C-alpha positions as CSV (number, residue, x, y, z in Angstrom):
1,X,53.0,14.3,-17.4
2,X,51.0,15.8,-19.9
3,X,48.8,18.4,-18.8
4,X,45.7,18.4,-17.6
5,X,42.6,19.5,-20.3
6,X,40.9,22.6,-20.3
7,X,37.7,22.2,-18.4
8,X,34.7,22.7,-20.8
9,X,32.7,25.6,-20.2
10,X,29.5,24.2,-21.3
11,X,29.5,21.0,-19.3
12,X,28.2,21.5,-15.5
13,X,28.7,18.6,-12.9
14,X,26.0,16.9,-12.3
15,X,23.4,18.1,-9.4
16,X,20.7,17.1,-7.1
17,X,17.1,18.5,-8.1
18,X,13.4,18.9,-6.2
19,X,10.9,18.8,-8.9
20,X,6.9,17.7,-8.6
21,X,5.0,15.6,-10.2
22,X,0.9,16.1,-9.8
23,X,-1.4,12.8,-10.3
24,X,-4.8,12.0,-9.5
25,X,-4.5,9.2,-6.3
26,X,-4.7,6.2,-8.5
27,X,-1.4,6.6,-10.7
28,X,0.4,6.8,-7.8
29,X,1.7,3.4,-7.8
30,X,2.4,3.7,-11.5
31,X,4.1,7.6,-11.2
32,X,6.1,6.6,-8.1
33,X,7.7,3.1,-9.2
34,X,9.8,4.7,-12.1
35,X,11.6,7.5,-10.5
36,X,12.7,5.1,-6.9
37,X,13.4,2.5,-10.0
38,X,16.1,6.1,-10.7
39,X,17.4,6.0,-7.3
40,X,15.1,9.3,-6.9
41,X,14.1,10.2,-3.1
42,X,11.1,10.7,-2.0
43,X,10.8,14.1,-0.3
44,X,7.1,15.2,0.0
45,X,4.5,14.6,-0.5
46,X,0.4,15.7,-0.4
47,X,-3.1,15.2,-0.9
48,X,-4.3,18.6,-2.5
49,X,-8.5,18.9,-3.3
50,X,-9.0,20.8,-5.8
51,X,-11.0,22.5,-8.6
52,X,-9.9,19.0,-10.8
53,X,-10.7,16.9,-7.7
54,X,-8.3,15.5,-5.5
55,X,-4.7,15.0,-6.4
56,X,-1.9,13.7,-5.5
57,X,2.1,15.7,-5.5
58,X,5.1,14.0,-4.7
59,X,8.0,15.7,-4.4
60,X,11.7,14.1,-5.6
61,X,15.3,14.7,-5.1
62,X,17.9,13.3,-7.1
63,X,20.1,13.9,-10.2
64,X,18.0,14.1,-12.9
65,X,14.5,14.2,-11.2
66,X,13.5,16.8,-13.4
67,X,13.1,15.5,-16.7
68,X,12.3,12.4,-14.6
69,X,9.1,13.6,-13.6
70,X,8.8,15.3,-16.8
71,X,8.8,12.0,-18.1
72,X,7.1,10.1,-15.7
73,X,4.2,12.7,-16.6
74,X,4.2,12.0,-19.9
75,X,4.3,8.2,-19.2
76,X,0.7,8.7,-17.0
77,X,-0.7,10.5,-20.0
78,X,-4.5,12.4,-19.0
79,X,-3.6,10.8,-15.2
80,X,-1.2,13.6,-14.9
81,X,-2.5,16.9,-13.8
82,X,1.2,18.4,-14.1
83,X,4.1,17.8,-14.6
84,X,7.2,20.2,-15.1
85,X,9.9,20.0,-18.3
86,X,12.4,22.9,-16.6
87,X,14.4,23.5,-13.6
88,X,12.2,26.7,-13.3
89,X,8.9,25.3,-13.8
90,X,10.0,22.6,-10.8
91,X,10.7,24.8,-8.4
92,X,7.3,26.5,-9.2
93,X,5.5,23.7,-8.1
94,X,7.3,23.3,-5.8
95,X,6.4,26.7,-3.6
96,X,2.6,25.9,-5.1
97,X,1.8,22.5,-3.5
98,X,4.4,22.8,-0.6
99,X,4.7,25.3,2.2
100,X,7.7,23.7,3.7
101,X,10.2,24.4,0.8
102,X,12.7,25.6,1.9
103,X,13.1,22.6,3.4
104,X,12.3,20.2,0.4
105,X,14.8,22.1,-1.8
106,X,18.4,21.6,-1.7
107,X,21.2,24.2,-1.4
108,X,21.8,24.3,-5.2
109,X,17.4,25.0,-5.9
110,X,17.3,28.1,-3.3
111,X,20.3,29.5,-5.4
112,X,18.8,29.8,-8.3
113,X,15.3,30.8,-6.6
114,X,14.5,34.1,-4.6
115,X,12.4,33.0,-2.1
116,X,10.8,36.2,-1.3
117,X,9.8,37.5,2.4
118,X,10.0,35.4,5.5
119,X,11.2,31.6,6.1
120,X,8.2,29.6,4.9
121,X,6.6,27.5,8.1
122,X,7.0,23.2,8.2
123,X,3.2,22.2,7.4
124,X,2.1,19.5,9.3
125,X,0.7,16.8,7.0
126,X,-2.7,17.6,6.0
127,X,-3.0,13.8,4.8
128,X,-5.7,11.9,7.2
129,X,-6.8,8.8,5.9
130,X,-9.8,6.6,6.9
131,X,-9.3,3.6,8.9
132,X,-12.0,1.7,8.1
133,X,-11.2,2.2,4.7
134,X,-7.9,1.5,5.0
135,X,-8.4,-1.8,6.9
136,X,-10.9,-3.0,4.1
137,X,-8.6,-1.9,0.7
138,X,-6.8,-4.5,-1.1
139,X,-2.8,-4.2,-0.4
140,X,-1.6,-2.6,-3.5
141,X,-4.5,-0.3,-4.0
142,X,-4.0,3.1,-4.6
143,X,-5.6,3.9,-0.5
144,X,-2.8,1.4,0.4
145,X,-0.4,3.3,-1.6
146,X,-1.3,6.1,-0.8
147,X,-0.5,5.2,3.2
148,X,2.9,3.6,2.6
149,X,4.4,6.7,0.3
150,X,3.0,8.5,3.8
151,X,4.5,6.4,6.2
152,X,8.1,6.8,4.1
153,X,8.1,10.2,3.4
154,X,6.5,11.4,6.8
155,X,7.4,9.2,9.3
156,X,4.2,8.8,9.9
157,X,0.3,8.7,8.9
158,X,-3.2,10.4,10.2
159,X,-5.6,8.0,10.5
160,X,-9.5,8.9,11.7
161,X,-11.0,6.5,13.4
162,X,-14.0,4.1,13.5
163,X,-16.5,4.4,15.6
164,X,-15.7,1.6,17.7
165,X,-11.9,2.6,18.1
166,X,-13.3,5.9,19.3
167,X,-15.7,4.5,21.8
168,X,-13.4,1.8,23.1
169,X,-10.1,4.0,23.7
170,X,-11.9,7.2,25.4
171,X,-13.3,4.4,27.9
172,X,-10.6,3.4,28.9
173,X,-9.0,7.2,28.7
174,X,-11.3,7.7,31.7
175,X,-10.6,4.5,33.5
176,X,-7.1,5.3,33.1
177,X,-7.3,8.6,34.4
178,X,-9.7,7.4,37.2
179,X,-7.3,4.6,38.1
180,X,-4.1,7.3,38.1
181,X,-6.4,9.0,40.9
182,X,-5.9,6.1,43.7
183,X,-3.1,7.1,46.1
184,X,0.5,5.5,45.5
185,X,0.3,2.6,47.9
186,X,-3.1,1.2,46.6
187,X,-1.7,1.6,42.6
188,X,1.1,0.0,43.8
189,X,-1.0,-3.1,45.8
190,X,-3.4,-3.3,42.9
191,X,-0.3,-3.6,40.2
192,X,2.7,-6.0,40.9
193,X,6.2,-3.6,40.2
194,X,7.6,-3.2,36.7
195,X,9.2,-6.7,35.9
196,X,9.5,-9.0,33.5
197,X,6.8,-12.1,33.6
198,X,7.3,-14.4,30.9
199,X,10.6,-12.9,30.2
200,X,8.8,-9.5,29.1
201,X,8.3,-6.5,31.0
202,X,4.5,-5.7,32.3
203,X,3.8,-3.1,34.8
204,X,3.0,0.3,37.1
205,X,6.2,2.5,37.7
206,X,7.0,5.7,38.2
207,X,9.5,8.3,36.5
208,X,10.5,11.5,37.0
209,X,8.7,13.1,34.1
210,X,5.7,10.4,34.4
211,X,3.5,7.5,35.7
212,X,3.9,4.4,33.3
213,X,1.1,1.0,33.3
214,X,2.9,-1.3,30.9
215,X,0.0,-4.1,29.9
216,X,-0.1,-7.1,27.7
217,X,-2.3,-9.6,26.6
218,X,-2.2,-13.2,27.8
219,X,-2.5,-15.9,24.9
220,X,-6.1,-17.3,26.4
221,X,-6.6,-15.6,29.0
222,X,-7.3,-11.6,29.9
223,X,-4.1,-9.2,30.5
224,X,-1.2,-9.2,32.9
225,X,-1.0,-6.6,34.7
226,X,-5.2,-6.9,35.5
227,X,-6.2,-3.9,37.6
228,X,-8.9,-4.7,39.8
229,X,-9.0,-1.1,42.2
230,X,-11.5,0.7,39.0
231,X,-13.9,-1.3,38.1
232,X,-13.8,-2.2,34.4
233,X,-10.0,-1.5,33.7
234,X,-8.7,-5.0,33.0
235,X,-11.9,-5.5,30.4
236,X,-11.3,-2.5,28.9
237,X,-7.6,-3.2,28.2
238,X,-7.9,-6.3,26.9
239,X,-10.7,-5.4,24.0
240,X,-8.2,-2.2,23.5
241,X,-4.9,-4.6,22.9
242,X,-6.5,-6.9,20.6
243,X,-8.1,-4.6,19.0
244,X,-5.6,-2.5,18.2
245,X,-3.5,-5.5,17.9
246,X,-5.6,-6.9,14.7
247,X,-5.5,-3.1,12.9
248,X,-1.9,-3.3,13.3
249,X,-1.5,-6.7,11.4
250,X,-3.8,-5.4,9.0
251,X,-1.5,-2.8,8.0
252,X,1.6,-5.2,7.9
253,X,0.0,-6.2,5.2
254,X,-0.3,-3.4,3.0
255,X,3.4,-2.7,4.2
256,X,4.4,-6.2,3.0
257,X,3.6,-5.1,-0.1
258,X,5.0,-2.2,-0.4
259,X,8.1,-3.0,0.3
260,X,7.6,-6.5,-2.4
261,X,7.0,-9.4,-0.6
262,X,3.9,-11.8,0.4
263,X,1.6,-9.5,1.8
264,X,1.5,-12.4,5.1
265,X,5.4,-12.7,5.2
266,X,5.5,-10.1,8.6
267,X,2.7,-12.1,10.4
268,X,5.2,-15.2,9.8
269,X,7.5,-13.2,12.2
270,X,4.1,-12.0,14.9
271,X,2.8,-13.7,17.7
272,X,0.1,-16.3,16.5
273,X,-3.1,-15.5,15.7
274,X,-6.2,-15.5,18.4
275,X,-9.3,-15.5,17.9
276,X,-10.2,-12.1,20.2
277,X,-8.5,-10.2,17.3
278,X,-11.0,-11.5,14.7
279,X,-14.0,-10.1,16.6
280,X,-11.6,-7.0,17.6
281,X,-11.7,-6.2,13.8
282,X,-15.9,-6.3,13.5
283,X,-16.0,-2.3,12.9
284,X,-13.8,-2.6,10.6
285,X,-16.0,-5.5,8.2
286,X,-12.5,-7.0,7.6
287,X,-10.6,-10.4,9.2
288,X,-7.2,-10.1,10.0
289,X,-4.6,-12.4,9.8
290,X,3.8,-9.2,17.3
291,X,8.9,-7.3,19.1
292,X,10.2,-7.5,21.9
293,X,14.6,-6.7,21.3
294,X,16.1,-8.0,25.0
295,X,15.7,-6.9,28.3
296,X,16.3,-3.6,28.7
297,X,18.9,-2.8,31.4
298,X,18.9,-1.7,35.1
299,X,20.6,-0.1,37.9
300,X,21.1,0.5,41.4
301,X,18.2,3.4,40.8
302,X,15.9,1.6,38.7
303,X,14.8,0.8,35.6
304,X,15.5,2.1,32.1
305,X,13.1,2.1,29.6
306,X,14.3,0.0,26.6
307,X,12.8,2.5,24.5
308,X,13.3,6.1,26.0
309,X,16.5,5.4,28.4
310,X,14.4,6.9,31.2
311,X,15.6,5.5,34.7
312,X,12.2,4.3,36.6
313,X,11.8,4.6,40.8
314,X,11.6,1.2,42.2
315,X,12.1,-0.3,45.6
316,X,14.3,-3.0,44.2
317,X,15.4,-4.7,41.4
318,X,13.2,-5.9,38.4
319,X,11.3,-9.4,39.3
320,X,11.8,-12.5,37.2
321,X,8.9,-14.4,37.1
322,X,9.1,-18.1,35.4
323,X,6.9,-19.6,36.3
324,X,3.8,-16.8,35.1
325,X,1.4,-16.6,32.5
326,X,2.3,-16.6,28.7
327,X,2.0,-13.5,27.2
328,X,1.8,-12.1,23.8
329,X,4.5,-9.7,22.6
330,X,2.6,-6.4,21.4
331,X,1.5,-3.8,24.2
332,X,0.3,-0.8,25.4
333,X,1.9,1.7,27.5
334,X,-1.1,4.1,29.4
335,X,0.8,7.0,30.2
336,X,-0.2,10.0,32.4
337,X,1.4,13.4,32.5
338,X,0.6,16.5,34.6
339,X,0.7,19.9,33.7
340,X,3.7,22.0,35.6
341,X,6.4,19.1,36.0
342,X,9.7,20.6,34.4
343,X,11.2,17.9,32.0
344,X,14.3,17.5,30.4
345,X,16.3,20.3,31.3
346,X,14.2,22.5,32.5
347,X,11.9,21.6,29.5
348,X,8.3,21.2,28.9
349,X,9.3,18.5,27.2
350,X,8.4,14.9,29.8
351,X,9.3,12.2,26.9
352,X,12.8,12.3,25.2
353,X,13.1,12.1,22.0
354,X,13.1,8.5,20.8
355,X,12.1,5.6,18.7
356,X,9.7,2.6,19.8
357,X,10.6,-1.0,19.4
358,X,8.5,-2.8,16.9
359,X,7.0,-2.5,13.4
360,X,4.0,0.1,13.9
361,X,2.9,2.1,16.7
362,X,-0.8,3.1,16.8
363,X,-0.8,5.9,18.7
364,X,-4.6,8.2,19.5
365,X,-4.3,11.6,20.2
366,X,-5.0,12.0,24.0
367,X,-7.2,14.2,25.9
368,X,-4.7,16.9,25.3
369,X,-1.7,17.6,23.7
370,X,1.8,17.5,23.9
371,X,3.0,14.2,21.2
372,X,5.5,15.6,18.3
373,X,7.4,13.2,16.0
374,X,10.4,14.7,13.4
375,X,8.8,14.7,10.4
376,X,11.4,12.3,7.8
377,X,11.6,14.8,4.7
378,X,13.1,18.1,7.0
379,X,13.9,16.9,10.4
380,X,11.3,19.3,12.0
381,X,9.5,18.6,14.8
382,X,6.0,18.6,14.0
383,X,2.9,19.0,16.9
384,X,0.1,16.8,15.5
385,X,-1.9,16.7,18.1
386,X,-4.6,20.0,18.5
387,X,-6.3,21.3,22.0
388,X,-9.4,21.2,19.8
389,X,-9.9,18.0,18.8
390,X,-11.9,15.7,20.4
391,X,-9.4,12.7,22.5
392,X,-9.0,9.6,20.0
393,X,-10.4,10.4,16.8
394,X,-7.5,9.9,15.5
395,X,-4.4,8.3,16.0
396,X,-0.7,8.3,14.6
397,X,0.7,5.5,12.9
398,X,4.7,5.6,13.4
399,X,7.7,3.1,11.5
400,X,9.2,1.3,14.8
401,X,12.6,0.0,15.0
402,X,12.2,-4.1,13.9
403,X,10.3,-2.5,10.6
404,X,13.4,-0.1,10.1
405,X,16.2,-2.7,10.0
406,X,14.6,-5.2,8.6
407,X,13.3,-3.2,5.5
408,X,17.0,-2.3,5.1
409,X,16.1,1.5,5.8
410,X,13.4,1.5,3.3
411,X,11.2,2.5,6.3
412,X,12.6,5.0,9.3
413,X,11.7,4.4,12.5
414,X,10.1,7.8,13.8
415,X,11.5,9.7,16.5
416,X,8.7,11.3,18.6
417,X,8.8,13.3,22.4
418,X,5.6,14.1,24.3
419,X,5.5,17.7,25.8
420,X,3.8,18.5,29.1
421,X,0.5,19.4,28.7
422,X,-1.2,23.5,29.0
423,X,-3.1,22.7,32.1
424,X,-4.4,19.6,33.7
425,X,-3.1,15.9,32.6
426,X,-2.9,14.7,29.5
427,X,-3.3,10.0,29.4
428,X,-1.7,8.4,26.6
429,X,-2.3,5.3,25.1
430,X,0.2,4.5,22.3
431,X,0.4,0.8,21.3
432,X,3.4,-1.2,20.4
433,X,3.0,-4.0,17.3
434,X,6.2,-5.8,17.8
435,X,7.3,-9.6,17.1
436,X,8.1,-12.8,18.6
437,X,11.2,-11.8,19.8
438,X,12.9,-15.9,19.1
439,X,11.4,-15.2,15.3
440,X,13.9,-15.8,12.5
441,X,14.3,-13.5,10.2
442,X,15.6,-15.2,7.1
443,X,15.3,-12.0,3.5
444,X,17.6,-15.2,1.0
445,X,13.5,-16.4,-0.3
446,X,11.4,-13.5,-0.2
447,X,14.6,-11.9,-2.2
448,X,14.5,-14.3,-4.2
449,X,10.8,-14.7,-5.4
450,X,10.5,-11.3,-5.8
451,X,13.2,-11.3,-8.1
452,X,11.7,-14.1,-10.4
453,X,9.0,-12.0,-10.5
454,X,10.8,-9.2,-11.4
455,X,10.2,-6.7,-8.6
456,X,12.2,-5.6,-5.9
457,X,12.1,-6.9,-2.2
458,X,13.4,-4.0,-0.8
459,X,14.5,-6.3,2.8
460,X,17.7,-6.4,5.1
461,X,20.0,-8.6,4.3
462,X,19.7,-11.7,7.3
463,X,19.6,-15.7,7.3
464,X,19.8,-16.7,10.8
465,X,18.8,-13.1,12.9
466,X,16.1,-13.6,15.4
467,X,14.5,-10.1,16.7
468,X,16.0,-10.0,19.9
469,X,19.2,-10.1,18.2
470,X,18.2,-6.9,15.5
471,X,19.7,-4.7,18.3
472,X,23.0,-6.4,19.0
473,X,24.0,-6.8,14.9
474,X,23.0,-3.5,14.1
475,X,25.8,-2.3,16.9
476,X,28.6,-4.3,16.0
477,X,28.0,-3.9,12.5
478,X,28.5,0.0,13.6
479,X,31.9,-0.9,14.9
480,X,33.4,-2.8,12.3
481,X,32.8,0.0,10.2
482,X,34.4,2.7,12.5
483,X,37.2,0.1,13.2
484,X,37.4,0.4,9.2
485,X,37.0,3.7,8.5
486,X,39.2,4.5,11.1
487,X,42.1,1.9,10.0
488,X,45.3,3.0,7.8
489,X,45.8,2.7,4.8
490,X,49.2,0.9,4.0
491,X,51.7,3.1,2.3
492,X,53.3,1.4,-0.5
493,X,56.8,1.2,-1.1
């Protein structure tokens, strides 16, 4: 046998690098495209106001990241503010623009850099986008690209709510708080038990750690269930549901463009349009053109939440009403959390880590802080509400399970949890934009269309799968992968 050749001391194994490219916002798409085309992972994004105006710093990781960022910067010309030509310059740029540098840098990077002082604390995202401007921005515009990039990197985006949205949600928050002050027996008489209506969960339920009212729009009607004991609450729920669904549908236009498909491709998976949605979008100046994944399991102890798995108290098995009204799939949960309640494992966490079923979650900042998200770039828990911030002035937009699955992981569902308020109560109003449970996902057409036009459609491989079948399909694939990994390799004779 031939002896192995001695290792060439001048050759080194390819290793992952982290580098930063700083550019003006209109050039974000042009700067990012060649980096993603080379398989580099986007791990950081910051909007910075400096002496030269607003700039965007993106951090990417992968083999050859430094050289790729440098070439991208040269190609941008005057639109590039800074790009590193060496690993040392890349590390300096990373430290300058990202306070969570220890999370962004790989172990190989850290070996080449001595970070003085205490470890840097991960910072809350600095990006807040004006929702009014985003809803009228053309898909693929700089603002659209900034929204989609931040959503993919951070896992969530802050948006500043239009004045009408703030007013609608604050009014709803006040009315929900008033309804929750009712005695338990009156709440149970006012709202039907939590159960199925039109094969969708709705109603009031009381869990170990929180109370929750789950409502949906009725097709051609009001809301189900419709509270009666607090005047104006049913109308406020209807207005908020229509408003947020209109906004969610509009946001999906930007997501579709970013994925590389026709901007209304996802609308074919949502509920049909509703006249109320156009009216609800009036404060944005734009007309806008929702996914049960099967029933949650039930047991003798009560009903299990489809997203969190929490068991809620119920005097009987959930009811199934087959003769009730036709409901839309998107929903709102009005959740009440109370200070002093000990949560999961005796902690202050009253809603444990979970991701939401659906495409997007629009979650208005509550009257008291408590919501945390796990940031995608560094897997750190980030509190995204502030005691000093008035409620409902901003919303957190988060990615749901259905978007992760249909995009083949290009977008990742956002893990989040809720802590007990420090005092009083917290009223959360998350809205979940869901698709039709029977909508068939066929990605062959959009993939072929993108290929013919020289683009890439970042979609999973589906032909006849319905939205409600997605979780079961993923579980089956996981079982198969585990079996193949554990299968023994036949030995040669």
